[in-house]
C-alpha positions as CSV (number, residue, x, y, z in Angstrom):
1,M,136.1,-103.6,30.8
2,R,134.8,-104.8,27.5
3,L,133.9,-108.4,28.4
4,E,134.7,-110.4,31.5
5,A,134.2,-114.2,31.4
6,A,134.5,-116.9,34.0
7,V,133.7,-120.6,33.9
8,G,132.4,-122.8,36.7
9,Y,131.4,-126.5,36.9
10,C,130.5,-129.3,39.3
11,Q,130.8,-133.0,38.6
12,T,131.1,-134.5,42.1
13,I,127.9,-133.6,43.8
14,D,124.8,-135.6,43.2
15,D,122.3,-133.2,44.7
16,S,121.0,-131.2,41.8
17,F,120.4,-127.9,43.7
18,S,123.9,-128.1,45.4
19,A,125.6,-128.9,42.1
20,G,124.2,-125.9,40.4
21,A,125.0,-123.6,43.3
22,K,128.6,-124.9,43.4
23,A,129.2,-124.4,39.7
24,A,127.9,-120.8,40.0
25,S,130.0,-120.1,43.1
26,M,133.1,-121.3,41.3
27,A,132.6,-118.8,38.5
28,L,131.5,-116.0,40.8
29,E,134.8,-116.3,42.8
30,K,136.5,-115.1,39.6
31,T,134.2,-112.1,39.0
32,N,134.0,-110.7,42.5
33,G,130.4,-111.9,42.7
34,R,129.1,-110.1,39.5
35,A,127.0,-111.9,36.9
36,D,125.3,-110.2,34.0
37,A,124.5,-113.2,31.9
38,V,124.9,-117.0,32.5
39,F,125.1,-119.8,29.9
40,V,124.3,-123.2,31.5
41,F,124.9,-126.6,30.0
42,G,123.7,-129.5,32.2
43,A,123.8,-133.2,32.2
44,I,120.5,-135.1,32.0
45,K,121.2,-136.9,35.3
46,Y,120.2,-133.8,37.3
47,D,116.8,-132.7,38.3
48,Q,116.8,-129.8,35.8
49,Q,114.7,-127.4,37.8
50,A,116.5,-128.0,41.0
51,M,119.9,-127.5,39.2
52,I,118.7,-124.1,37.7
53,D,117.3,-123.1,41.1
54,G,120.7,-123.7,42.6
55,I,122.4,-121.6,40.0
56,N,119.9,-118.8,40.4
57,S,120.3,-118.8,44.2
58,K,123.8,-117.5,43.5
59,V,123.4,-115.3,40.4
60,R,120.2,-113.6,41.4
61,N,120.1,-110.7,38.9
62,A,121.6,-112.3,35.8
63,V,119.8,-113.4,32.7
64,L,120.3,-117.2,32.2
65,I,120.1,-119.3,29.1
66,G,121.2,-122.9,28.2
67,C,120.1,-126.5,27.7
68,S,120.7,-130.1,28.6
69,T,123.5,-131.9,26.8
70,D,125.2,-135.1,25.6
71,G,128.4,-133.9,27.3
72,E,129.9,-130.6,28.4
73,I,133.1,-128.7,27.5
74,V,134.9,-126.3,29.8
75,T,138.3,-124.6,30.0
76,D,139.6,-127.6,31.9
77,G,138.5,-130.0,29.2
78,Y,135.7,-132.6,28.4
79,M,133.1,-133.2,31.0
80,E,130.5,-135.9,31.5
81,D,127.6,-135.7,33.9
82,S,128.4,-132.2,35.0
83,V,126.7,-128.8,35.4
84,S,128.9,-126.4,33.5
85,L,128.4,-122.6,33.0
86,I,130.0,-119.5,32.0
87,I,129.4,-116.0,33.4
88,L,129.7,-113.0,31.1
89,N,129.9,-109.4,32.4
90,S,130.2,-106.1,30.5
91,D,129.6,-102.5,31.1
92,E,129.3,-101.9,27.3
93,F,127.0,-104.9,26.2
94,S,123.6,-105.8,27.3
95,F,121.9,-109.2,27.4
96,S,118.2,-110.3,26.9
97,V,116.6,-113.7,26.8
98,G,113.3,-115.2,25.5
99,Y,111.7,-118.6,24.9
100,G,109.1,-120.3,22.8
101,V,107.3,-123.7,23.1
102,N,106.0,-126.5,20.9
103,T,108.8,-127.0,18.4
104,H,107.4,-130.3,17.3
105,H,104.3,-128.4,16.1
106,D,105.9,-125.4,14.4
107,A,109.6,-124.9,14.9
108,Q,109.7,-121.6,13.0
109,K,107.1,-120.0,15.2
110,T,108.9,-121.3,18.3
111,A,112.1,-119.5,17.3
112,Q,110.2,-116.4,16.3
113,D,108.5,-116.3,19.8
114,A,111.9,-116.9,21.5
115,V,113.6,-114.1,19.6
116,N,110.7,-111.6,19.8
117,M,110.6,-112.1,23.6
118,A,114.3,-111.3,23.8
119,L,113.9,-108.3,21.5
120,D,111.2,-106.9,23.8
121,H,113.8,-106.7,26.6
122,I,116.7,-105.1,24.9
123,P,117.4,-101.5,26.0
124,E,115.6,-98.7,23.9
125,G,117.6,-97.5,21.0
126,K,120.0,-100.6,21.0
127,S,120.3,-103.2,18.3
128,P,121.3,-106.8,18.7
129,S,124.6,-108.0,17.3
130,I,124.4,-111.8,17.8
131,C,121.8,-114.4,18.8
132,F,122.4,-117.6,20.7
133,L,119.7,-120.1,20.0
134,F,119.2,-123.5,21.8
135,G,116.3,-125.8,20.9
136,D,114.8,-129.1,21.6
137,G,117.0,-132.0,20.2
138,T,114.5,-134.8,19.9
139,K,111.4,-133.4,18.1
140,T,112.7,-130.3,16.4
141,D,113.5,-129.7,12.8
142,G,116.7,-127.7,13.3
143,A,116.6,-126.1,9.9
144,S,113.1,-124.8,10.5
145,L,114.2,-123.4,13.8
146,V,116.9,-121.4,12.2
147,K,114.6,-120.2,9.5
148,G,112.2,-118.9,12.1
149,A,114.9,-116.9,13.8
150,K,116.2,-115.5,10.5
151,T,112.7,-114.2,9.6
152,I,113.0,-111.9,12.6
153,L,116.6,-111.1,12.6
154,G,117.5,-111.1,8.9
155,N,119.3,-113.5,6.6
156,E,122.8,-112.2,7.3
157,F,122.4,-111.9,11.1
158,H,124.7,-114.2,13.1
159,I,122.7,-116.9,14.9
160,V,124.8,-119.6,16.7
161,G,124.1,-122.4,19.2
162,G,122.7,-125.9,18.9
163,L,120.0,-128.4,19.8
164,A,119.8,-129.8,23.3
165,G,120.9,-133.4,24.2
166,D,119.9,-136.0,26.8
167,G,122.9,-138.2,27.1
168,F,122.3,-139.9,23.7
169,C,118.9,-141.3,24.9
170,F,116.9,-139.3,22.3
171,K,113.8,-139.2,24.6
172,E,113.4,-135.7,26.1
173,T,115.7,-132.6,26.3
174,Y,115.4,-129.4,28.2
175,Q,115.9,-125.7,27.6
176,Y,116.7,-123.0,30.2
177,C,115.5,-119.4,30.2
178,N,116.0,-117.4,33.4
179,N,114.3,-119.4,36.2
180,Q,112.3,-121.6,33.8
181,V,113.0,-125.1,32.5
182,I,111.0,-126.1,29.5
183,T,111.0,-129.1,27.1
184,G,110.0,-129.2,23.5
185,G,110.9,-125.5,23.1
186,A,113.7,-123.1,22.4
187,A,115.5,-120.4,24.2
188,S,117.4,-117.4,22.7
189,L,119.8,-114.8,24.0
190,L,120.6,-111.5,22.2
191,I,123.7,-109.4,22.9
192,T,123.7,-105.7,22.0
193,G,126.7,-103.6,21.6
194,D,129.8,-103.2,19.4
195,I,131.0,-106.8,19.9
196,D,134.2,-108.3,18.5
197,V,133.0,-111.8,17.6
198,A,134.1,-114.4,15.0
199,T,133.0,-117.9,14.1
200,G,134.8,-120.9,12.7
201,V,132.9,-123.9,11.2
202,R,134.5,-127.1,10.0
203,H,133.7,-130.9,10.0
204,G,136.7,-132.8,8.5
205,W,134.6,-135.3,6.5
206,T,135.8,-135.6,2.8
207,S,133.4,-135.9,-0.1
208,I,133.9,-139.1,-2.1
209,G,132.2,-140.6,-5.1
210,C,130.0,-138.9,-7.7
211,E,127.4,-136.2,-7.1
212,R,123.8,-137.1,-7.0
213,R,120.6,-135.0,-7.0
214,V,117.8,-135.4,-4.5
215,T,114.7,-136.1,-6.6
216,K,112.2,-137.3,-4.0
217,V,112.1,-136.1,-0.4
218,Q,109.6,-135.2,2.3
219,G,111.2,-132.8,4.8
220,N,114.1,-134.8,6.3
221,V,113.1,-138.2,4.8
222,V,114.8,-138.9,1.5
223,Y,113.4,-141.5,-0.9
224,E,115.3,-141.1,-4.1
225,L,118.6,-139.8,-5.6
226,D,118.7,-139.4,-9.3
227,G,115.4,-141.4,-9.4
228,E,116.9,-144.4,-7.6
229,G,116.1,-145.6,-4.2
230,V,118.4,-143.9,-1.7
231,F,118.6,-146.9,0.6
232,G,120.0,-149.2,-2.1
233,I,122.6,-146.5,-3.1
234,Y,123.7,-146.1,0.5
235,E,124.0,-149.9,1.0
236,D,126.2,-150.2,-2.1
237,Y,128.3,-147.3,-0.8
238,L,128.9,-148.9,2.6
239,G,129.6,-152.4,1.1
240,E,130.2,-154.9,3.9
241,R,129.6,-152.3,6.6
242,A,125.9,-152.0,5.5
243,D,125.2,-154.7,8.1
244,E,126.1,-152.2,10.8
245,L,123.3,-149.7,9.9
246,P,122.0,-147.5,11.4
247,G,124.9,-147.1,13.9
248,V,127.6,-146.8,11.2
249,A,125.8,-143.9,9.6
250,F,127.6,-141.5,12.1
251,E,130.8,-142.3,10.3
252,F,129.4,-141.7,6.8
253,P,127.2,-138.6,6.6
254,F,126.0,-136.9,3.5
255,E,127.4,-133.5,2.3
256,V,124.6,-131.4,1.0
257,I,125.0,-128.5,-1.4
258,D,121.6,-126.7,-1.7
259,Y,120.4,-124.4,-4.4
260,K,121.9,-121.3,-2.6
261,G,125.4,-122.9,-2.7
262,R,125.4,-123.6,1.1
263,K,127.4,-126.6,2.1
264,Y,126.6,-128.7,5.3
265,L,126.5,-132.2,6.6
266,R,123.5,-134.3,7.2
267,C,123.7,-137.4,9.3
268,P,121.4,-140.4,8.8
269,V,119.5,-141.0,12.0
270,G,116.8,-143.5,10.8
271,I,116.7,-146.3,8.3
272,D,113.5,-147.8,7.0
273,K,114.4,-150.9,5.0
274,D,110.8,-151.7,4.1
275,A,110.1,-148.2,2.7
276,E,113.7,-148.0,1.5
277,T,114.1,-144.5,3.0
278,I,116.7,-142.7,5.0
279,T,115.7,-140.1,7.7
280,F,118.3,-137.4,8.3
281,A,118.8,-135.2,11.3
282,G,117.6,-132.1,9.4
283,E,115.9,-131.0,6.2
284,V,117.4,-132.1,2.9
285,P,116.0,-129.9,0.1
286,E,114.6,-131.4,-3.1
287,G,117.0,-130.6,-6.0
288,A,120.0,-130.3,-3.7
289,T,123.2,-132.1,-4.7
290,V,124.6,-134.7,-2.2
291,K,127.8,-136.6,-1.9
292,M,128.8,-139.4,0.3
293,T,131.6,-138.6,2.7
294,S,134.1,-140.4,4.8
295,G,136.6,-139.3,7.4
296,T,138.9,-140.2,10.3
297,T,139.4,-139.0,13.8
298,I,142.6,-137.3,12.7
299,D,140.8,-135.5,9.9
300,A,138.1,-134.4,12.4
301,I,140.6,-133.1,15.0
302,N,142.5,-131.2,12.3
303,A,139.1,-129.6,11.2
304,A,138.6,-128.4,14.8
305,K,142.0,-126.8,14.7
306,E,141.2,-125.2,11.3
307,A,137.9,-123.8,12.7
308,A,139.7,-122.3,15.7
309,E,142.4,-120.8,13.3
310,H,139.7,-119.4,11.1
311,A,137.8,-117.8,13.9
312,L,141.0,-116.3,15.4
313,S,142.0,-114.8,12.0
314,K,138.6,-113.2,11.7
315,L,138.9,-111.5,15.0
316,G,141.8,-109.5,13.5
317,Q,145.3,-108.5,14.7
318,G,145.6,-107.1,18.1
319,V,142.3,-108.6,19.4
320,T,142.7,-110.9,22.3
321,P,140.2,-113.8,22.8
322,S,138.2,-113.3,25.9
323,A,135.6,-116.2,25.7
324,I,135.1,-119.3,23.5
325,F,131.9,-121.2,22.8
326,V,132.1,-124.6,21.3
327,F,129.0,-126.4,19.8
328,N,130.0,-129.9,18.8
329,C,128.0,-132.8,17.5
330,C,127.3,-135.7,19.7
331,A,128.1,-138.0,16.8
332,R,131.6,-136.7,16.7
333,K,132.1,-137.7,20.3
334,K,130.9,-141.2,19.4
335,V,133.4,-141.3,16.5
336,F,136.3,-140.0,18.7
337,G,135.6,-142.3,21.7
338,R,138.6,-142.0,24.0
339,R,140.2,-139.3,21.8
340,T,137.4,-136.8,22.6
341,Q,139.8,-134.6,24.6
342,K,142.2,-134.4,21.6
343,E,139.7,-132.2,19.7
344,I,139.4,-129.9,22.7
345,D,143.2,-129.7,23.0
346,A,143.5,-128.8,19.3
347,I,141.1,-125.8,19.8
348,Q,143.0,-124.6,22.9
349,D,146.3,-124.9,21.1
350,I,145.1,-122.1,19.0
351,F,143.4,-119.9,21.5
352,G,145.4,-120.6,24.6
353,K,144.7,-123.0,27.5
354,N,143.5,-120.2,29.8
355,V,140.9,-118.5,27.8
356,P,137.5,-119.2,29.4
357,M,135.7,-121.8,27.3
358,I,132.3,-123.3,27.5
359,G,130.3,-125.6,25.2
360,F,128.4,-128.8,24.8
361,Y,127.8,-131.9,22.6
362,T,124.7,-131.2,20.6
363,Y,122.0,-132.9,18.6
364,G,122.7,-130.4,15.8
365,E,124.7,-127.2,15.5
366,I,123.8,-123.7,14.4
367,A,126.4,-121.5,12.7
368,P,127.1,-119.4,9.7
369,V,128.2,-120.7,6.2
370,I,128.8,-119.0,2.9
371,E,125.7,-118.5,0.7
372,E,125.9,-117.3,-2.9
373,T,123.6,-114.5,-4.0
374,E,123.1,-112.6,-7.2
375,T,125.3,-109.8,-5.8
376,G,128.0,-112.0,-4.3
377,S,128.7,-114.0,-1.2
378,I,127.2,-113.6,2.2
379,E,127.4,-115.3,5.6
380,T,124.1,-116.8,6.8
381,S,123.4,-119.1,9.7
382,T,122.5,-122.7,8.9
383,F,121.7,-126.0,10.8
384,H,124.6,-128.5,10.7
385,N,125.3,-132.1,11.7
386,L,128.6,-133.7,12.7
387,T,130.2,-130.3,12.7
388,D,132.4,-128.3,15.1
389,A,131.1,-124.7,15.4
390,I,133.3,-122.3,17.4
391,V,132.3,-118.8,18.5
392,V,135.0,-116.5,20.0
393,F,134.6,-113.1,21.6
394,G,137.5,-110.6,21.6
């Protein structure tokens, strides 16, 4: 057995402890009661600690990681208000977890603490192959969180995951590590062993208009592009739809190309008309090139299919998918509306309907992109918005 995976979920029980226990029991029935590692993605409606206690009452010796969400994804499709989880078992791989706190104060240190704690628990002589990282979604600079993990694991180490959600309330999110529920923190899980794993990252938004350079910015608050006020430029770009700000911004994110050649989306999440600034859901580097983008639900669904195809091709011939993780932006779900399931269907059309799948709608995604260096191209993990990030194990 290289890797065994089984999904469980509960959507019909209101009692939080019982819902967690039922989801765990559903997965355990497929693994003959074995659980080495458990990934949990839970709706904000539950008492988070009671939900985790219910799961742990069934998977007593497993390591556990996860977070709260803006919606859950399982093999059976899109879920709302559920507790959803996947159990992973392996005789060849090992799993270790860690956590950090106070992301609002120092996100880089929080990620470093979480990764170092997980490293302290890996078997002697083993090296990690991949890191899953889940952070707070309301007060965290996602880009800084990823930077912190990379200072420990290395620039080319694959770090994947996302920021926790809270049902699109943007008040308080939760992260899970073994039997603990924390808020304003981050949790990490390291897997050691010779793992067949591949990622696919696509968004489906198309760049339009001319390039502009970021000339005045403070963290994730942009003031000027090419020396002009960013708010006026964005209003002109949106035309009549400018009256719909800030809600319409989900449909028109910015594509950022930073000084390392990395490409990713940044979604406007705050508009200050008096200061004429735009706040983005992640750092926008000074000197970076930005373009306005536009897209349709069809484009976004096709992008999900392309991400799945890319991940499958990277696994290589003869390697069968055994588990799929999907980290998808909550804003994509808002754009899709009733067509949300179509994106999941597109992914399963590539991998197969029966491959165990788990995921959640995030407040920001973590996955690798291409970075240009002096010696060539490398893959390095980056913080994304409005993106579909797929991780598949063989």
